[in-house]
C-alpha positions in Angstrom: -67.0 -5.9 13.2 -67.6 -5.5 9.5 -65.2 -4.9 6.6 -65.2 -1.4 5.0 -67.8 -0.7 2.4 -65.3 -0.2 -0.4 -63.7 -3.6 0.2 -64.4 -6.1 -2.6 -62.0 -8.8 -1.6 -62.9 -11.7 0.6 -61.2 -13.1 3.7 -59.3 -16.3 2.8 -59.4 -17.4 6.5 -63.1 -16.8 7.1 -64.0 -20.5 7.3 -62.2 -22.1 10.2 -64.1 -25.4 10.7 -63.9 -28.3 8.3 -67.5 -29.2 8.9 -68.5 -26.0 7.1 -66.6 -27.1 3.9 -68.1 -29.0 1.0 -66.3 -32.1 -0.2 -64.9 -30.0 -3.0 -63.5 -27.4 -0.6 -62.1 -30.1 1.6 -60.1 -31.3 -1.4 -59.1 -27.8 -2.7 -57.9 -26.6 0.8 -56.1 -29.9 1.6 -52.5 -29.7 2.8 -50.7 -32.9 3.5 -48.3 -33.6 6.3 -44.8 -32.5 5.1 -43.1 -35.9 5.6 -42.9 -39.1 3.5 -46.2 -40.8 3.5 -48.1 -37.6 4.6 -51.0 -38.0 6.9 -51.7 -41.5 5.6 -48.7 -42.6 7.5 -49.0 -40.0 10.3 -52.3 -41.5 11.4 -51.6 -45.0 10.0 -54.6 -45.0 7.6 -53.9 -48.5 6.4 -53.3 -50.1 9.8 -55.7 -52.9 10.8 -55.5 -51.6 14.3 -58.3 -49.3 15.2 -57.2 -45.7 15.9 -58.7 -43.0 18.1 -57.5 -39.6 16.9 -57.7 -37.2 19.8 -56.9 -33.6 20.4 -58.3 -30.2 21.4 -60.9 -28.4 19.3 -59.4 -27.5 16.0 -56.5 -29.9 15.5 -57.6 -30.5 11.9 -58.9 -34.0 12.7 -62.1 -33.6 10.7 -60.3 -32.3 7.6 -57.9 -35.3 7.7 -60.7 -37.8 8.1 -62.9 -36.3 5.4 -59.9 -36.3 3.0 -59.9 -40.1 3.2 -63.7 -40.4 2.8 -65.2 -41.8 -0.4 -66.7 -38.5 -1.8 -63.3 -36.8 -1.5 -61.5 -39.8 -2.8 -63.7 -39.6 -5.9 -62.9 -35.9 -6.3 -59.2 -36.5 -6.0 -59.3 -38.8 -9.1 -62.6 -38.2 -10.9 -61.6 -40.2 -13.9 -61.0 -43.4 -11.9 -62.1 -43.2 -8.3 -61.5 -46.9 -7.8 -57.8 -46.4 -8.6 -57.7 -43.7 -5.9 -59.2 -46.0 -3.4 -56.8 -48.8 -4.3 -53.9 -46.3 -4.1 -55.1 -45.2 -0.6 -55.6 -48.8 0.4 -58.9 -48.0 2.0 -62.5 -47.1 1.1 -63.4 -44.3 3.5 -66.8 -44.5 5.1 -67.3 -41.1 6.9 -70.0 -40.4 9.4 -70.5 -37.5 11.8 -71.8 -38.5 15.2 -73.5 -35.2 15.8 -75.8 -36.0 12.8 -77.3 -39.0 14.6 -78.8 -36.8 17.4 -77.8 -39.4 20.0 -79.6 -37.6 22.9 -82.8 -39.2 21.6 -81.6 -42.6 22.8 -82.0 -42.1 26.6 -84.7 -41.4 29.1 -88.3 -41.1 27.9 -89.5 -43.8 30.2 -87.2 -46.5 28.8 -84.4 -48.3 30.7 -80.8 -48.1 29.7 -80.7 -51.7 28.4 -83.5 -51.0 26.0 -81.8 -47.9 24.7 -78.5 -49.8 24.3 -80.3 -52.3 22.1 -82.1 -49.8 20.0 -79.1 -47.6 19.6 -77.0 -50.6 18.4 -79.6 -51.4 15.8 -79.8 -47.8 14.6 -76.0 -47.4 14.6 -75.7 -50.6 12.5 -78.3 -49.5 9.9 -76.7 -46.0 9.8 -73.2 -47.3 9.2 -74.6 -49.8 6.7 -76.2 -46.9 4.7 -72.9 -45.0 4.8 -70.9 -48.1 3.6 -73.3 -48.7 0.8 -73.3 -45.0 -0.2 -69.4 -44.9 -0.2 -69.3 -48.0 -2.5 -71.8 -46.5 -4.9 -69.9 -43.2 -5.0 -66.7 -45.0 -5.9 -68.1 -47.2 -8.6 -69.9 -44.2 -10.0 -71.3 -44.8 -13.5 -69.5 -48.1 -13.8 -72.4 -50.5 -13.8 -72.3 -53.9 -12.2 -73.2 -56.9 -14.1 -76.9 -57.7 -13.2 -76.1 -61.1 -11.9 -73.1 -59.7 -9.9 -75.3 -57.0 -8.4 -78.1 -59.4 -7.5 -75.7 -61.8 -5.8 -74.2 -59.0 -3.8 -77.5 -57.7 -2.7 -78.8 -61.2 -1.9 -75.8 -61.8 0.4 -76.4 -58.5 2.2 -80.1 -59.3 2.6 -79.2 -62.6 4.2 -77.7 -60.6 7.1 -81.3 -59.6 8.1 -83.4 -62.1 10.0 -86.6 -60.2 9.4 -87.7 -59.9 5.8 -89.1 -56.6 4.4 -92.8 -56.2 4.5 -93.0 -55.4 0.8 -90.7 -56.6 -2.1 -87.3 -57.9 -1.3 -84.5 -55.7 -2.7 -82.5 -57.1 -5.6 -80.5 -54.0 -6.6 -78.2 -51.6 -4.8 -80.8 -48.9 -5.3 -83.7 -50.8 -3.8 -81.3 -52.0 -1.0 -80.5 -48.4 -0.2 -84.3 -47.6 -0.1 -84.7 -50.5 2.3 -82.1 -49.2 4.7 -83.6 -45.8 4.6 -87.0 -47.3 5.4 -85.5 -49.1 8.4 -83.9 -45.9 9.6 -87.3 -44.1 9.4 -89.0 -46.9 11.3 -86.5 -46.6 14.2 -86.7 -42.8 14.0 -90.5 -42.9 14.4 -90.4 -45.3 17.3 -87.7 -43.4 19.1 -89.2 -39.9 18.5 -92.6 -41.1 19.6 -91.3 -42.6 22.8 -91.7 -39.3 24.5 -95.4 -39.5 23.9 -95.7 -43.1 25.1 -93.6 -43.1 28.2 -93.2 -46.5 30.0 -94.8 -48.2 27.0 -92.7 -50.7 25.0 -91.2 -49.2 21.8 -93.1 -50.1 18.7 -90.0 -51.5 17.0 -88.9 -54.8 15.6 -85.1 -55.5 15.4 -84.0 -56.9 12.0 -80.4 -57.8 12.4 -77.8 -59.0 14.8 -75.5 -56.3 16.3 -72.5 -55.8 14.0 -73.6 -58.1 11.3 -74.3 -55.3 8.8 -71.2 -53.3 9.7 -68.9 -56.1 8.8 -71.2 -58.2 6.5 -71.7 -55.5 3.9 -68.0 -54.9 3.2 -67.5 -58.7 3.0 -70.3 -59.0 0.5 -68.9 -56.2 -1.6 -65.4 -57.6 -1.7 -66.7 -61.0 -2.5 -68.6 -59.9 -5.6 -66.5 -56.9 -6.7 -62.9 -58.0 -7.2 -61.3 -54.5 -7.7 -61.9 -53.9 -4.0 -61.0 -57.4 -2.7 -57.7 -56.1 -1.1 -59.1 -52.8 0.1 -59.9 -52.1 3.7 -63.3 -50.7 4.4 -62.4 -47.9 6.9 -65.2 -46.5 9.1 -64.3 -42.9 9.9 -66.5 -42.0 12.9 -66.1 -38.3 13.7 -67.2 -36.2 16.7 -67.3 -39.2 19.0 -67.7 -36.9 21.9 -71.4 -36.5 21.0 -72.0 -40.1 22.2 -72.7 -40.9 25.9 -70.7 -43.6 27.7 -73.1 -46.5 26.8 -73.2 -45.4 23.1 -69.4 -45.2 23.0 -69.3 -48.7 24.6 -71.2 -50.0 21.6 -68.7 -48.5 19.1 -65.9 -49.9 21.2 -67.6 -53.3 21.0 -67.5 -53.0 17.2 -63.9 -52.1 17.4 -63.1 -55.2 19.4 -65.1 -57.5 17.2 -64.0 -56.1 13.9 -63.2 -58.6 11.1 -60.4 -58.7 8.6 -60.8 -56.1 5.9 -62.6 -53.7 8.1 -61.1 -51.0 10.4 -62.0 -47.9 12.3 -60.6 -44.4 12.8 -62.6 -42.6 15.6 -62.2 -38.8 15.8 -62.8 -37.4 19.3 -61.9 -34.3 21.3 -59.7 -35.2 24.3 -62.4 -34.4 26.8 -65.0 -36.4 25.0 -63.4 -39.9 25.1 -65.4 -41.3 28.0 -64.4 -45.0 28.0 -62.6 -47.8 26.2 -65.0 -50.3 27.8 -67.1 -52.7 25.7 -70.6 -53.9 26.4 -71.4 -56.9 28.5 -68.2 -58.3 30.0 -66.9 -55.1 31.7 -63.6 -55.3 29.8 -62.0 -52.5 27.8 -60.0 -52.3 24.6 -56.4 -52.3 25.4 -54.2 -49.5 24.1 -51.5 -50.8 21.8 -53.1 -54.2 21.1 -56.7 -53.4 20.2 -56.7 -49.6 19.8 -54.1 -47.0 19.3 -54.5 -43.4 20.6 -53.1 -40.6 18.5 -53.0 -37.2 20.1 -52.6 -34.9 17.2 -51.9 -31.6 19.1 -49.4 -33.4 21.4 -47.5 -34.8 18.4 -47.6 -31.4 16.7 -46.1 -29.6 19.7 -43.7 -32.4 20.6 -41.1 -34.1 18.3 -42.8 -32.9 15.1 -42.8 -29.2 16.0 -40.6 -28.3 13.0 -42.9 -30.1 10.6 -45.9 -28.6 12.2 -44.6 -25.1 11.5 -44.0 -26.1 7.8 -47.5 -27.6 7.7 -49.1 -24.4 9.0 -47.2 -22.2 6.5 -48.6 -24.5 3.7 -52.1 -24.0 5.1 -51.7 -20.3 4.9 -50.3 -20.4 1.4 -53.1 -22.7 0.2 -55.8 -20.4 1.6 -54.2 -17.4 -0.1 -54.0 -19.2 -3.4 -57.7 -20.2 -3.1 -58.7 -16.6 -2.6 -56.7 -15.5 -5.7 -58.4 -18.2 -7.8 -61.8 -17.1 -6.5 -61.0 -13.5 -7.4 -59.6 -14.5 -10.8 -56.3 -12.9 -9.9 -52.8 -14.0 -10.8 -49.6 -13.9 -8.9 -48.8 -14.8 -5.3 -46.8 -13.4 -2.4 -43.1 -14.0 -2.8 -43.0 -15.0 0.9 -45.7 -15.8 3.4 -44.1 -13.2 5.7 -45.1 -10.5 3.1 -48.7 -11.0 4.3 -48.0 -9.2 7.6 -45.9 -6.3 8.8 -43.0 -7.6 10.9 -42.2 -6.3 14.3 -38.8 -4.7 14.4 -36.6 -5.9 17.4 -36.1 -2.3 18.5 -39.8 -1.3 18.1 -40.4 -0.9 21.9 -37.1 1.1 22.3 -38.0 3.4 19.4 -41.3 4.1 21.0 -39.7 4.9 24.4 -37.2 7.3 22.7 -40.0 9.0 20.8 -42.2 9.4 23.9 -39.9 10.3 26.7 -36.9 12.5 27.5 -34.0 10.4 28.8 -34.6 11.5 32.4 -38.3 11.1 32.3 -38.6 7.4 31.3 -41.2 5.6 33.5 -38.9 2.8 34.8 -36.2 5.3 35.8 -38.8 7.4 37.7 -40.1 4.3 39.4 -36.6 3.2 40.5 -35.9 6.7 41.8 -39.1 6.7 43.8 -38.4 3.3 45.3 -34.8 4.1 46.2 -36.0 7.3 47.9 -38.8 5.8 49.9 -38.1 2.1 50.6 -35.5 0.4 52.9 -32.4 0.0 50.8 -29.3 0.2 53.0 -28.1 -2.3 55.5 -29.7 -0.3 58.3 -33.1 -0.2 56.5 -32.9 3.4 55.3 -33.7 4.8 51.9 -30.8 6.2 49.8 -29.9 9.8 50.1 -30.9 12.0 47.1 -27.3 12.3 45.9 -26.9 8.5 45.9 -30.2 8.1 44.1 -29.0 10.4 41.4 -25.7 8.4 41.2 -27.6 5.2 40.6 -29.8 6.8 37.9 -26.7 8.2 36.1 -25.1 4.8 36.3 -28.0 2.9 34.7 -28.8 5.5 32.1 -28.1 4.6 28.5 -30.2 7.2 26.6 -29.8 5.6 23.1 -30.7 2.1 24.3 -33.7 1.9 26.7 -33.4 -1.9 26.6 -30.0 -1.7 28.1 -31.4 0.7 30.7 -33.9 -2.0 31.6 -31.1 -4.5 32.0 -29.2 -2.2 34.3 -32.3 -1.5 36.4 -32.8 -5.3 36.7 -29.2 -5.6 37.9 -29.8 -3.0 40.5 -33.0 -4.8 41.7 -31.0 -8.1 41.9 -28.4 -6.5 44.1 -31.1 -5.0 46.3 -33.0 -8.3 46.6 -29.9 -10.3 47.5 -28.9 -7.8 50.3 -25.8 -6.5 48.4 -25.0 -2.8 48.2 -27.0 -1.0 45.5 -24.3 1.6 45.3 -21.7 -1.0 44.7 -23.8 -2.5 41.9 -24.2 0.9 40.4 -20.5 1.5 40.5 -19.9 -1.8 38.7 -22.4 -0.8 36.0 -20.8 2.7 35.7 -17.2 1.3 35.6 -18.1 -1.1 32.7 -20.2 1.4 30.8 -17.3 3.1 28.9 -16.2 -0.2 27.4 -19.8 -0.9 26.4 -20.2 2.3 24.4 -18.6 2.6 21.0 -19.8 5.4 18.8 -23.5 6.2 18.7 -24.7 2.6 19.4 -23.8 1.2 22.8 -22.9 -2.4 22.9 -23.9 -4.6 25.9 -21.4 -5.7 28.5 -20.9 -9.4 29.3 -23.2 -9.0 32.3 -25.9 -7.4 30.2 -25.6 -10.1 27.5 -26.2 -12.8 30.1 -29.3 -11.0 31.2 -30.5 -10.4 27.7 -30.0 -14.1 26.8 -32.7 -15.0 29.3 -34.9 -12.0 29.6 -34.9 -10.0 26.4 -38.5 -10.7 25.5 -39.6 -10.0 29.1 -37.8 -6.7 29.2 -39.2 -5.6 25.9 -42.7 -6.5 27.2 -41.9 -4.4 30.3 -41.0 -1.5 28.1 -44.5 -1.7 26.5 -46.0 -2.0 29.9 -44.1 1.0 31.2 -45.7 3.0 28.4 -49.1 1.5 29.3 -49.2 -0.3 26.0 -50.0 -4.0 25.5 -47.3 -6.4 24.5 -47.0 -6.7 20.8 -47.5 -10.0 18.9 -46.8 -10.0 15.2 -45.6 -12.1 12.4 -46.4 -15.5 10.9 -44.0 -17.4 13.2 -45.7 -15.8 16.3 -49.1 -16.8 15.0 -48.0 -20.4 14.4 -46.5 -20.6 17.8 -49.6 -19.2 19.4 -51.7 -21.9 17.7 -50.1 -24.4 20.1 -50.9 -27.4 17.9 -54.5 -26.4 17.1 -54.6 -25.3 13.5 -58.0 -23.8 13.9 -56.5 -21.3 16.4 -54.0 -20.2 13.7 -56.9 -19.7 11.3 -58.9 -17.8 14.0 -55.9 -15.4 14.5 -55.5 -14.9 10.8 -59.3 -14.5 10.3 -59.4 -11.7 12.9 -56.3 -9.9 11.8 -57.3 -10.1 8.1 -60.7 -8.7 9.0 -59.1 -5.8 10.8 -56.8 -5.2 7.9 -59.8 -4.9 5.5 -61.5 -2.6 8.0 -58.4 -0.4 8.1 -58.2 -0.2 4.3 -55.2 -2.5 4.0 -54.9 -4.9 1.0 -52.8 -7.8 2.3 -52.6 -9.8 -0.9 -52.0 -7.1 -3.4 -50.8 -4.0 -1.5 -50.3 -3.0 2.1 -49.4 -5.7 4.5 -51.5 -6.4 7.6 -50.3 -3.6 9.9 -49.1 -4.1 13.5 -52.3 -2.4 14.7 -54.5 -4.9 12.8 -52.4 -7.8 14.1 -52.7 -6.6 17.7 -56.4 -6.2 17.5 -56.8 -9.6 15.8 -54.7 -11.6 18.2 -56.4 -10.2 21.2 -59.8 -10.9 19.8 -58.6 -14.5 19.1 -57.4 -14.8 22.6 -60.7 -13.6 24.1 -62.6 -16.0 21.7 -60.5 -19.0 22.8 -60.8 -18.3 26.5 -64.6 -18.2 26.1 -64.9 -21.1 23.6 -62.6 -23.5 25.4 -64.6 -23.3 28.6 -66.0 -26.7 29.8 -69.8 -26.7 30.4 -71.5 -26.5 33.8 -70.1 -25.7 37.3 -66.9 -27.6 36.5 -66.3 -25.3 33.6 -66.7 -22.2 35.8 -64.1 -23.6 38.2 -61.7 -24.2 35.3 -62.3 -20.7 33.9 -61.7 -19.1 37.3 -58.5 -21.1 37.9 -57.1 -20.2 34.5 -57.9 -16.6 35.2 -56.0 -16.8 38.5 -53.1 -18.5 36.8 -52.9 -15.9 34.1 -53.1 -13.1 36.6 -50.2 -14.7 38.6 -48.0 -15.1 35.5 -48.7 -11.5 34.5 -47.8 -10.1 37.9 -44.6 -12.3 37.9 -43.6 -11.1 34.5 -44.0 -7.4 35.2 -42.4 -7.5 38.7 -39.2 -5.6 39.4 -37.2 -8.9 39.6 -38.7 -11.8 37.6 -37.2 -15.0 39.0 -37.7 -17.0 35.9 -37.6 -16.2 32.2 -40.5 -16.3 29.8 -43.1 -17.0 32.5 -46.0 -19.0 31.3 -45.1 -22.4 32.6 -45.4 -24.1 36.0 -44.4 -27.4 37.6 -45.9 -29.1 40.6 -46.2 -32.4 42.4 -49.8 -33.2 41.6 -50.0 -36.1 44.0 -49.6 -33.7 46.9 -52.4 -31.4 45.7 -56.1 -31.8 46.7 -58.2 -34.1 44.5 -60.3 -31.1 43.5 -57.2 -29.2 42.3 -56.1 -32.3 40.3 -59.5 -32.6 38.7 -59.5 -28.9 37.6 -56.0 -29.2 36.1 -57.0 -32.4 34.3 -60.1 -30.8 32.8 -58.2 -27.7 31.8 -55.8 -29.9 30.0 -58.5 -31.9 28.3 -59.9 -28.6 26.9 -56.5 -27.4 25.8 -56.4 -24.4 28.2 -53.3 -26.1 29.7 -50.8 -28.0 27.7 -48.8 -30.6 29.5 -45.1 -31.0 28.7 -44.3 -34.5 27.3 -41.4 -34.7 29.9 -42.0 -33.3 33.3 -39.5 -31.4 35.5 -37.4 -32.8 38.4 -37.8 -31.1 41.8 -34.4 -29.6 42.7 -34.5 -31.1 46.2 -36.2 -34.5 45.9 -35.2 -35.1 42.2 -38.6 -36.6 41.7 -40.3 -36.0 38.4 -43.2 -33.5 38.6 -46.0 -32.5 36.2 -45.1 -29.5 34.0 -47.8 -27.4 32.2 -48.0 -24.2 30.3 -50.9 -22.0 29.4 -52.1 -22.4 25.9 -50.1 -19.9 23.9 -53.2 -18.4 22.3 -54.0 -17.0 25.8 -50.7 -15.1 25.9 -52.1 -11.9 24.6 -54.9 -11.9 27.2 -52.2 -11.4 30.0 -49.3 -10.0 27.9 -47.4 -13.3 28.4 -44.6 -14.7 26.3 -45.2 -17.2 23.5 -41.8 -18.9 24.1 -41.6 -21.5 26.8 -38.4 -21.2 28.7 -38.1 -21.8 32.5 -41.0 -22.6 34.8 -42.4 -21.6 38.2 -42.5 -24.4 40.7 -45.7 -24.2 42.7 -46.1 -25.8 46.2 -49.2 -27.9 46.9 -50.7 -25.0 48.9 -50.2 -22.7 45.9 -51.7 -25.2 43.5 -54.7 -25.5 45.7 -55.1 -21.8 45.9 -55.1 -21.5 42.2 -57.0 -24.7 41.1 -59.2 -25.8 44.0 -62.3 -23.5 44.3 -62.5 -24.4 48.1 -59.0 -22.9 48.6 -59.3 -19.9 46.2 -59.7 -17.4 49.0 -56.0 -18.0 49.9 -54.9 -16.9 46.4 -54.4 -13.1 47.2 -52.3 -14.0 50.3 -50.2 -16.4 48.3 -49.6 -13.8 45.6 -48.6 -11.2 48.3 -46.0 -13.6 49.7 -44.7 -14.4 46.2 -44.6 -10.8 45.0 -42.9 -9.6 48.2 -39.8 -11.4 47.0 -40.0 -10.0 43.5 -40.8 -6.3 44.0 -39.0 -3.6 46.0 -38.3 -3.6 48.9 -38.0 -7.4 48.4 -39.3 -8.5 51.8 -37.9 -5.6 53.8 -41.4 -4.2 54.4 -44.8 -4.2 52.8 -43.9 -1.8 50.0 -46.5 0.0 47.9 -45.8 -2.2 44.8 -46.7 -5.3 46.8 -49.9 -3.7 48.1 -50.9 -2.6 44.6 -50.4 -6.1 43.4 -52.6 -7.5 46.1 -55.3 -5.0 45.2 -55.0 -6.0 41.5 -55.5 -9.7 42.4 -58.5 -8.9 44.6 -60.1 -6.9 41.8 
C-alpha cells in the first residue's frame, strides 16, 4: 500500500531494523534504558564476564550493541572520542556475523576439521581488522609518535609466525593493508574450493588461534597509555548465522579471553546452538564463564514498567527526528495525541446506533436457544412466555454491556443446572436498584462479572455486530509488542502508513484514526505470524500448532460462557506430553510466537508447578484475542498433543467439540447447533 499522492511528509517509523541505519542514525535515534546506568548497566557493558544477549527478532539488541561500537562512540563525542571511550570503559569492536558469509566454510569436499581450522584463522584476521579499525577511528587525527607507532606494529607483527611475502608493515596503515591481504588470500582459497573438490586448500596459516584477537588489544594498551585501563569489547552480532562448529570457536575465544578483553555476543534465542568449546568437549558454564541476558524476558518481567517508559521515549524520538528532517518546529504535547483513543463505551455506542433494543443480536441468539434447546429440569425448552420474561429481565436498553453481563448470568445458571427463570427473577428484582436516572448503574453481581470479563464482553459486542475487536492507543501498541521493540515499530509503521493513505496528518493535524489503527495492527499481526515462522518442516508444524491454539482461544473467548477471563494463556504439564509436542512448544517459544511466564502455575489438584505460556500479544488481532493476560486455560496432555503434536492433530476437532460443549448452550445437554458450528469452523 502506498501513501496518497498529495502526502509530503515521511513516515517516522519506516525503518524498523537497526542494521538499516547508518552510524549517525544509530546515534540520533538512540534511547537509553530509563534507569540509573542505562543500558550500560542493564547489559553490564563493563563486566569482564562474557555476555550472550538473547531474545526474539527485534528486541533492539543490534541498536544497543552498535551504540557502544567505536564509530558511534566517536560520533557521541566528536571533539574527543578517546574521552568517550574512557567514559564508557570499553572500546567497542562491532562485527556482524552475517557479513562473514559463514556458509562458505563447510562442505566442498573438505572435512569438518579442515574447515574448523580455516574458519578459526579467518575469524581471527577478521576480528583483528575490526579491532585495528576501531582503534584508528577513536584516535582519529591524533597522530602517534613514529617510534610509538612502529613499536606497536612490531609487537603486533610478532604475533604472526609467517612473515609477509613483501615488505613488513611498520605503520598502522600498512598493517591494515596486510590484514586485508590475508583476508583476500583466505577468501580466494575458500571460494575456489568448490572448483577443486577433495584437493588440499591452497592456504598457509599465519598465526595461532586467538593470538591476534587478544594480542592486538594488549599491544595497543602497552604503547598507547590513554587506553591502558580500557577493556577492548568484541561485539559479535547475529551469532545465529554461525553453525555449531563455528559457534564453538567463538566459545573457545570466550573461555580463553585475557584480562582487558571481553565479549558481548548478540544472538536470537533460537540461534544459540551450543556453549561447547572446541577440543575437550566441555562447555562454558553459565554464571561463571558466560552470562545469558534475555532482553525480551527482562522487558516483560520485572522491568515491564520501565519497558513501557522506554517504548514511549522511542516513539517520541522518532517523531522528533521526523520534525527535524522536515525542518518543522514544535512537538506533540502528549504521545497519546498521535492516535485517536478508543472510548470505553465505543462498542456500546455502535450497538445503540445499529440496533433497536429488541433486535440486538445477542438477545435474539439467547431467545432462539431458550426456545429450541433443553433448558428445564425435564430437558424441555422454555415456553414462549417464559422466554419473553427472560428477555425482559436481561434487557437494559441504554447499556448493551450490562445486557451482555445479564445474558452471561443466565448462561451460567443454565450451565450449572440452576433454574434459568429463577436467575432471570434475581436479575429483574435487582434491576430497579441498578437504574438511577438515564444511566443505569451495575449491581454488585454485575460489577463482579465486569471486573473479570469487561474486555471479553466488549469484544463479544463487536463480534455480535460482525466487526473485529478494536485495538487502539499507544498503551495497547506497547503491550502488543510483548518485549520486541521492532514489533512496536512495525505496528506504528503500518498504522502511520494507513493514516497517510487516509489523508490524516498525525504530527500536525488529525490523529491516526481508529480505522487506520485497526488496519495497521492487523497487518502487523499478519506480518509477524509469517515472519516468525521457523524454517523447514518444523516451522510448518509450529505454524499449524499456533493456528490451532489461536482458533481454540478465539472459540473460547466468544463462547456463551467463557470459563476464564482474558483468554490467551494456557498452562500444562509438559513432562506428560509427547516429545514431539514439547519440541514444537520449545521451538514456538524460541521464535517468540509463545512467551513463557517467568513463574509457572500450580495444578489445582497436584499442586505441582506447570509450564505457563501465552500467545505473543502481537498475534491478538489475528484471532480477536485480549492483550491483557489474566487467567489461563489448563490443557491436559491429550489436549496439548492434539494442538502441538502433528501426529495427534486429527484429534483437535474432537477435543474442541468436547471443550465447547461445556461452554455453549445447551452446555452438554445435547449436541446443540452452536457446538456443531464450532466444530465446522475448526475443521475449516
